[in-house]
ZALUMVEX-775485 format. One record per residue (C-alpha): residue number from 0; x, y, z. Coordinates in steps of 0.02 Angstrom, whole numbers, plus 50000, padded with zeros to 5 digits. Layout:
residues N
pt k: NUM, east: X, north: Y, up: Z;
...
end
This chain:
residues 305
pt k: 0, east: 43032, north: 45732, up: 52393;
pt k: 1, east: 42880, north: 45711, up: 52520;
pt k: 2, east: 42792, north: 45863, up: 52600;
pt k: 3, east: 42937, north: 45973, up: 52528;
pt k: 4, east: 43065, north: 45896, up: 52632;
pt k: 5, east: 43214, north: 45758, up: 52534;
pt k: 6, east: 43164, north: 45590, up: 52596;
pt k: 7, east: 43313, north: 45455, up: 52590;
pt k: 8, east: 43230, north: 45297, up: 52493;
pt k: 9, east: 43396, north: 45223, up: 52499;
pt k: 10, east: 43529, north: 45269, up: 52632;
pt k: 11, east: 43649, north: 45130, up: 52647;
pt k: 12, east: 43643, north: 44983, up: 52521;
pt k: 13, east: 43844, north: 44929, up: 52485;
pt k: 14, east: 43869, north: 44765, up: 52391;
pt k: 15, east: 43981, north: 44685, up: 52270;
pt k: 16, east: 43939, north: 44577, up: 52129;
pt k: 17, east: 44063, north: 44451, up: 52043;
pt k: 18, east: 44056, north: 44420, up: 51870;
pt k: 19, east: 43961, north: 44258, up: 51826;
pt k: 20, east: 43861, north: 44286, up: 52011;
pt k: 21, east: 43657, north: 44301, up: 52061;
pt k: 22, east: 43656, north: 44413, up: 52204;
pt k: 23, east: 43440, north: 44414, up: 52252;
pt k: 24, east: 43391, north: 44583, up: 52335;
pt k: 25, east: 43250, north: 44545, up: 52437;
pt k: 26, east: 43140, north: 44641, up: 52574;
pt k: 27, east: 42953, north: 44700, up: 52590;
pt k: 28, east: 42873, north: 44822, up: 52470;
pt k: 29, east: 42927, north: 44997, up: 52478;
pt k: 30, east: 43104, north: 44954, up: 52556;
pt k: 31, east: 43195, north: 45051, up: 52418;
pt k: 32, east: 43241, north: 44897, up: 52313;
pt k: 33, east: 43176, north: 44958, up: 52144;
pt k: 34, east: 43232, north: 45141, up: 52174;
pt k: 35, east: 43420, north: 45059, up: 52180;
pt k: 36, east: 43398, north: 44993, up: 52007;
pt k: 37, east: 43320, north: 45149, up: 51944;
pt k: 38, east: 43479, north: 45255, up: 52021;
pt k: 39, east: 43595, north: 45121, up: 51934;
pt k: 40, east: 43517, north: 45161, up: 51759;
pt k: 41, east: 43501, north: 45360, up: 51808;
pt k: 42, east: 43317, north: 45359, up: 51781;
pt k: 43, east: 43273, north: 45464, up: 51919;
pt k: 44, east: 43253, north: 45646, up: 51918;
pt k: 45, east: 43411, north: 45735, up: 51933;
pt k: 46, east: 43409, north: 45794, up: 52108;
pt k: 47, east: 43375, north: 45627, up: 52175;
pt k: 48, east: 43532, north: 45559, up: 52186;
pt k: 49, east: 43647, north: 45650, up: 52299;
pt k: 50, east: 43810, north: 45532, up: 52359;
pt k: 51, east: 43884, north: 45343, up: 52323;
pt k: 52, east: 43960, north: 45269, up: 52190;
pt k: 53, east: 43919, north: 45122, up: 52081;
pt k: 54, east: 44056, north: 45049, up: 51964;
pt k: 55, east: 44018, north: 44941, up: 51813;
pt k: 56, east: 44136, north: 44900, up: 51679;
pt k: 57, east: 44255, north: 45055, up: 51738;
pt k: 58, east: 44098, north: 45166, up: 51735;
pt k: 59, east: 44041, north: 45251, up: 51865;
pt k: 60, east: 43853, north: 45252, up: 51851;
pt k: 61, east: 43790, north: 45358, up: 51968;
pt k: 62, east: 43929, north: 45515, up: 51902;
pt k: 63, east: 43876, north: 45472, up: 51703;
pt k: 64, east: 43815, north: 45603, up: 51606;
pt k: 65, east: 43646, north: 45556, up: 51515;
pt k: 66, east: 43740, north: 45524, up: 51349;
pt k: 67, east: 43863, north: 45397, up: 51426;
pt k: 68, east: 43721, north: 45317, up: 51497;
pt k: 69, east: 43621, north: 45319, up: 51334;
pt k: 70, east: 43761, north: 45263, up: 51221;
pt k: 71, east: 43864, north: 45164, up: 51329;
pt k: 72, east: 43772, north: 45092, up: 51479;
pt k: 73, east: 43585, north: 45042, up: 51459;
pt k: 74, east: 43562, north: 44879, up: 51375;
pt k: 75, east: 43758, north: 44858, up: 51324;
pt k: 76, east: 43840, north: 44880, up: 51496;
pt k: 77, east: 43682, north: 44854, up: 51613;
pt k: 78, east: 43525, north: 44775, up: 51558;
pt k: 79, east: 43349, north: 44809, up: 51634;
pt k: 80, east: 43213, north: 44700, up: 51669;
pt k: 81, east: 43068, north: 44839, up: 51719;
pt k: 82, east: 42956, north: 44805, up: 51868;
pt k: 83, east: 42810, north: 44870, up: 51752;
pt k: 84, east: 42855, north: 44796, up: 51581;
pt k: 85, east: 42696, north: 44852, up: 51501;
pt k: 86, east: 42732, north: 45030, up: 51531;
pt k: 87, east: 42915, north: 45015, up: 51452;
pt k: 88, east: 42852, north: 44921, up: 51308;
pt k: 89, east: 42831, north: 45036, up: 51158;
pt k: 90, east: 42634, north: 45039, up: 51145;
pt k: 91, east: 42641, north: 45070, up: 50954;
pt k: 92, east: 42751, north: 44941, up: 50904;
pt k: 93, east: 42756, north: 44757, up: 50895;
pt k: 94, east: 42840, north: 44633, up: 51013;
pt k: 95, east: 42926, north: 44571, up: 50846;
pt k: 96, east: 42977, north: 44767, up: 50787;
pt k: 97, east: 43044, north: 44793, up: 50964;
pt k: 98, east: 43169, north: 44641, up: 50972;
pt k: 99, east: 43223, north: 44650, up: 50785;
pt k: 100, east: 43260, north: 44859, up: 50818;
pt k: 101, east: 43362, north: 44796, up: 51002;
pt k: 102, east: 43443, north: 44637, up: 50909;
pt k: 103, east: 43479, north: 44775, up: 50775;
pt k: 104, east: 43554, north: 44917, up: 50876;
pt k: 105, east: 43629, north: 44806, up: 51041;
pt k: 106, east: 43706, north: 44650, up: 50963;
pt k: 107, east: 43704, north: 44710, up: 50771;
pt k: 108, east: 43622, north: 44578, up: 50704;
pt k: 109, east: 43637, north: 44593, up: 50504;
pt k: 110, east: 43444, north: 44642, up: 50438;
pt k: 111, east: 43419, north: 44462, up: 50349;
pt k: 112, east: 43446, north: 44382, up: 50498;
pt k: 113, east: 43352, north: 44472, up: 50613;
pt k: 114, east: 43186, north: 44381, up: 50590;
pt k: 115, east: 43256, north: 44207, up: 50659;
pt k: 116, east: 43352, north: 44304, up: 50800;
pt k: 117, east: 43195, north: 44389, up: 50844;
pt k: 118, east: 43098, north: 44212, up: 50859;
pt k: 119, east: 43265, north: 44143, up: 50967;
pt k: 120, east: 43245, north: 44294, up: 51070;
pt k: 121, east: 43082, north: 44259, up: 51109;
pt k: 122, east: 43128, north: 44088, up: 51148;
pt k: 123, east: 43243, north: 44127, up: 51282;
pt k: 124, east: 43112, north: 44210, up: 51408;
pt k: 125, east: 42964, north: 44077, up: 51343;
pt k: 126, east: 42866, north: 44192, up: 51248;
pt k: 127, east: 42761, north: 44125, up: 51124;
pt k: 128, east: 42812, north: 44160, up: 50957;
pt k: 129, east: 42635, north: 44171, up: 50902;
pt k: 130, east: 42619, north: 44336, up: 50975;
pt k: 131, east: 42763, north: 44423, up: 50908;
pt k: 132, east: 42656, north: 44511, up: 50799;
pt k: 133, east: 42551, north: 44571, up: 50946;
pt k: 134, east: 42572, north: 44746, up: 51015;
pt k: 135, east: 42602, north: 44774, up: 51208;
pt k: 136, east: 42395, north: 44819, up: 51234;
pt k: 137, east: 42355, north: 44625, up: 51173;
pt k: 138, east: 42470, north: 44559, up: 51288;
pt k: 139, east: 42423, north: 44489, up: 51475;
pt k: 140, east: 42534, north: 44550, up: 51623;
pt k: 141, east: 42641, north: 44377, up: 51602;
pt k: 142, east: 42661, north: 44404, up: 51412;
pt k: 143, east: 42730, north: 44588, up: 51441;
pt k: 144, east: 42829, north: 44526, up: 51560;
pt k: 145, east: 42920, north: 44375, up: 51464;
pt k: 146, east: 42929, north: 44506, up: 51319;
pt k: 147, east: 43028, north: 44639, up: 51423;
pt k: 148, east: 43134, north: 44492, up: 51487;
pt k: 149, east: 43176, north: 44447, up: 51301;
pt k: 150, east: 43224, north: 44621, up: 51253;
pt k: 151, east: 43338, north: 44644, up: 51409;
pt k: 152, east: 43426, north: 44475, up: 51368;
pt k: 153, east: 43462, north: 44539, up: 51199;
pt k: 154, east: 43619, north: 44636, up: 51247;
pt k: 155, east: 43695, north: 44504, up: 51336;
pt k: 156, east: 43737, north: 44643, up: 51460;
pt k: 157, east: 43898, north: 44621, up: 51583;
pt k: 158, east: 43772, north: 44656, up: 51721;
pt k: 159, east: 43583, north: 44633, up: 51720;
pt k: 160, east: 43453, north: 44720, up: 51848;
pt k: 161, east: 43300, north: 44598, up: 51848;
pt k: 162, east: 43172, north: 44690, up: 51955;
pt k: 163, east: 43032, north: 44574, up: 51998;
pt k: 164, east: 43059, north: 44478, up: 51839;
pt k: 165, east: 42954, north: 44329, up: 51885;
pt k: 166, east: 42782, north: 44442, up: 51935;
pt k: 167, east: 42624, north: 44392, up: 51852;
pt k: 168, east: 42705, north: 44206, up: 51796;
pt k: 169, east: 42645, north: 44041, up: 51839;
pt k: 170, east: 42747, north: 43928, up: 51943;
pt k: 171, east: 42814, north: 43836, up: 51781;
pt k: 172, east: 42849, north: 43992, up: 51698;
pt k: 173, east: 42933, north: 44069, up: 51868;
pt k: 174, east: 43046, north: 43913, up: 51864;
pt k: 175, east: 43087, north: 43949, up: 51666;
pt k: 176, east: 43135, north: 44105, up: 51688;
pt k: 177, east: 43246, north: 44091, up: 51833;
pt k: 178, east: 43335, north: 43973, up: 51730;
pt k: 179, east: 43360, north: 44074, up: 51579;
pt k: 180, east: 43419, north: 44208, up: 51694;
pt k: 181, east: 43531, north: 44085, up: 51805;
pt k: 182, east: 43601, north: 44033, up: 51607;
pt k: 183, east: 43628, north: 44213, up: 51598;
pt k: 184, east: 43754, north: 44205, up: 51748;
pt k: 185, east: 43840, north: 44048, up: 51688;
pt k: 186, east: 43912, north: 44141, up: 51528;
pt k: 187, east: 44015, north: 44274, up: 51668;
pt k: 188, east: 43877, north: 44393, up: 51654;
pt k: 189, east: 43809, north: 44466, up: 51821;
pt k: 190, east: 43627, north: 44472, up: 51900;
pt k: 191, east: 43553, north: 44559, up: 52028;
pt k: 192, east: 43400, north: 44489, up: 52047;
pt k: 193, east: 43271, north: 44599, up: 52142;
pt k: 194, east: 43112, north: 44500, up: 52212;
pt k: 195, east: 42979, north: 44460, up: 52318;
pt k: 196, east: 42992, north: 44276, up: 52258;
pt k: 197, east: 43102, north: 44176, up: 52379;
pt k: 198, east: 43078, north: 44028, up: 52301;
pt k: 199, east: 43160, north: 44104, up: 52140;
pt k: 200, east: 43276, north: 44181, up: 52241;
pt k: 201, east: 43337, north: 44012, up: 52325;
pt k: 202, east: 43324, north: 43936, up: 52149;
pt k: 203, east: 43467, north: 44036, up: 52071;
pt k: 204, east: 43568, north: 44154, up: 52182;
pt k: 205, east: 43714, north: 44142, up: 52249;
pt k: 206, east: 43716, north: 44290, up: 52393;
pt k: 207, east: 43553, north: 44362, up: 52464;
pt k: 208, east: 43560, north: 44533, up: 52512;
pt k: 209, east: 43411, north: 44585, up: 52635;
pt k: 210, east: 43352, north: 44770, up: 52633;
pt k: 211, east: 43240, north: 44860, up: 52757;
pt k: 212, east: 43177, north: 45032, up: 52750;
pt k: 213, east: 43327, north: 45085, up: 52644;
pt k: 214, east: 43468, north: 44976, up: 52694;
pt k: 215, east: 43551, north: 44816, up: 52685;
pt k: 216, east: 43538, north: 44750, up: 52839;
pt k: 217, east: 43616, north: 44563, up: 52806;
pt k: 218, east: 43706, north: 44489, up: 52659;
pt k: 219, east: 43771, north: 44313, up: 52661;
pt k: 220, east: 43779, north: 44147, up: 52552;
pt k: 221, east: 43607, north: 44088, up: 52483;
pt k: 222, east: 43642, north: 43919, up: 52551;
pt k: 223, east: 43675, north: 43986, up: 52728;
pt k: 224, east: 43525, north: 44090, up: 52704;
pt k: 225, east: 43401, north: 43971, up: 52651;
pt k: 226, east: 43462, north: 43825, up: 52744;
pt k: 227, east: 43601, north: 43808, up: 52895;
pt k: 228, east: 43620, north: 43917, up: 52987;
pt k: 229, east: 43486, north: 44026, up: 52914;
pt k: 230, east: 43483, north: 44210, up: 52910;
pt k: 231, east: 43562, north: 44299, up: 53084;
pt k: 232, east: 43456, north: 44469, up: 53061;
pt k: 233, east: 43290, north: 44453, up: 53153;
pt k: 234, east: 43182, north: 44545, up: 53015;
pt k: 235, east: 43270, north: 44419, up: 52869;
pt k: 236, east: 43235, north: 44272, up: 52998;
pt k: 237, east: 43050, north: 44345, up: 52997;
pt k: 238, east: 43045, north: 44360, up: 52802;
pt k: 239, east: 43072, north: 44169, up: 52791;
pt k: 240, east: 42950, north: 44116, up: 52936;
pt k: 241, east: 42807, north: 44215, up: 52869;
pt k: 242, east: 42812, north: 44078, up: 52709;
pt k: 243, east: 42680, north: 43964, up: 52701;
pt k: 244, east: 42793, north: 43803, up: 52684;
pt k: 245, east: 42859, north: 43886, up: 52839;
pt k: 246, east: 42787, north: 43927, up: 52997;
pt k: 247, east: 42678, north: 44051, up: 52896;
pt k: 248, east: 42700, north: 44168, up: 53040;
pt k: 249, east: 42712, north: 44353, up: 52993;
pt k: 250, east: 42804, north: 44513, up: 53047;
pt k: 251, east: 42704, north: 44604, up: 53167;
pt k: 252, east: 42673, north: 44780, up: 53141;
pt k: 253, east: 42724, north: 44874, up: 52977;
pt k: 254, east: 42865, north: 44945, up: 52894;
pt k: 255, east: 42916, north: 45132, up: 52951;
pt k: 256, east: 42860, north: 45266, up: 52833;
pt k: 257, east: 43039, north: 45346, up: 52752;
pt k: 258, east: 42982, north: 45523, up: 52822;
pt k: 259, east: 42965, north: 45456, up: 52982;
pt k: 260, east: 43080, north: 45313, up: 53034;
pt k: 261, east: 43122, north: 45288, up: 53211;
pt k: 262, east: 43303, north: 45351, up: 53286;
pt k: 263, east: 43425, north: 45214, up: 53288;
pt k: 264, east: 43381, north: 45043, up: 53224;
pt k: 265, east: 43230, north: 45058, up: 53089;
pt k: 266, east: 43159, north: 44870, up: 53115;
pt k: 267, east: 43182, north: 44892, up: 53318;
pt k: 268, east: 42990, north: 44937, up: 53356;
pt k: 269, east: 42942, north: 44768, up: 53250;
pt k: 270, east: 43096, north: 44673, up: 53336;
pt k: 271, east: 43073, north: 44532, up: 53468;
pt k: 272, east: 43245, north: 44590, up: 53515;
pt k: 273, east: 43247, north: 44752, up: 53533;
pt k: 274, east: 43345, north: 44861, up: 53688;
pt k: 275, east: 43409, north: 45009, up: 53710;
pt k: 276, east: 43574, north: 44956, up: 53623;
pt k: 277, east: 43457, north: 44962, up: 53478;
pt k: 278, east: 43450, north: 45164, up: 53483;
pt k: 279, east: 43605, north: 45177, up: 53395;
pt k: 280, east: 43597, north: 45140, up: 53200;
pt k: 281, east: 43676, north: 44956, up: 53176;
pt k: 282, east: 43825, north: 44951, up: 53048;
pt k: 283, east: 43827, north: 44814, up: 52922;
pt k: 284, east: 43975, north: 44713, up: 53000;
pt k: 285, east: 44019, north: 44527, up: 52969;
pt k: 286, east: 43878, north: 44523, up: 52834;
pt k: 287, east: 43727, north: 44585, up: 52964;
pt k: 288, east: 43679, north: 44746, up: 53012;
pt k: 289, east: 43598, north: 44717, up: 53201;
pt k: 290, east: 43671, north: 44739, up: 53379;
pt k: 291, east: 43611, north: 44555, up: 53437;
pt k: 292, east: 43625, north: 44464, up: 53293;
pt k: 293, east: 43757, north: 44308, up: 53329;
pt k: 294, east: 43950, north: 44349, up: 53234;
pt k: 295, east: 43997, north: 44210, up: 53129;
pt k: 296, east: 44137, north: 44091, up: 53191;
pt k: 297, east: 44302, north: 44126, up: 53153;
pt k: 298, east: 44312, north: 43964, up: 53047;
pt k: 299, east: 44179, north: 44023, up: 52924;
pt k: 300, east: 44226, north: 44144, up: 52796;
pt k: 301, east: 44143, north: 44310, up: 52812;
pt k: 302, east: 44045, north: 44363, up: 52648;
pt k: 303, east: 44089, north: 44492, up: 52542;
pt k: 304, east: 44006, north: 44674, up: 52587;
end
């Protein structure tokens, strides 16, 4: 809610996620990526979510009550690597204590095995073992990120939501963290990777969903997105072109405020292809929501949506 009015932070974000698959959700800050993750786990205020369904392992997360979410969903069916890990770690307990408690609650680890299991869990996320007895305030941002990742991986949930899991990490740790998350999917679990780091997405994603102003505007296979033929939505093409290793050409203009979206296509004011047709909101069809985007050839497999 802004200025006493309801604002739609996410208004059209439809996709599926198969077992063993990594879907990377990318887009500029403020487009609704983290709001979507919070909604899936019931972490938004009660009046924030007004419609939609999100079914995981037979449970509609958006319709579940708090008891179901707390006892059957969070950590067990859906794990979360939060965007702000320091705010999600318990400040008065050491990392070791939090790992051991999570192992006991989610994995049923016997008390006698908790200590070595906590060391192993830390190792999965490249968290330094010599910092296990530190409190969250004693950790750097990158260390807190790795601690949160270790906690999220403990439950081996069928679905893992990783919200900017590589923030604050150097490139070597980014690659190690991304590879560990990829191994999570190798055991048949799904991964929704929410990230600004397109290099990490390219490294481990099977498909890419691009969000703009609360909507998914492109959904395609990762190899097509990062390789040939490349993205079809002009915003998605702009994201890639802005990378230093590519054209380093920023997208002109600024993302719109969610309470002042233009009529029709929200990207139209920044789009080089805009026309009168863009006054109508484009629907996601054949994996792209754009009136001017090229459609796949009949021989190409249309992406799932």
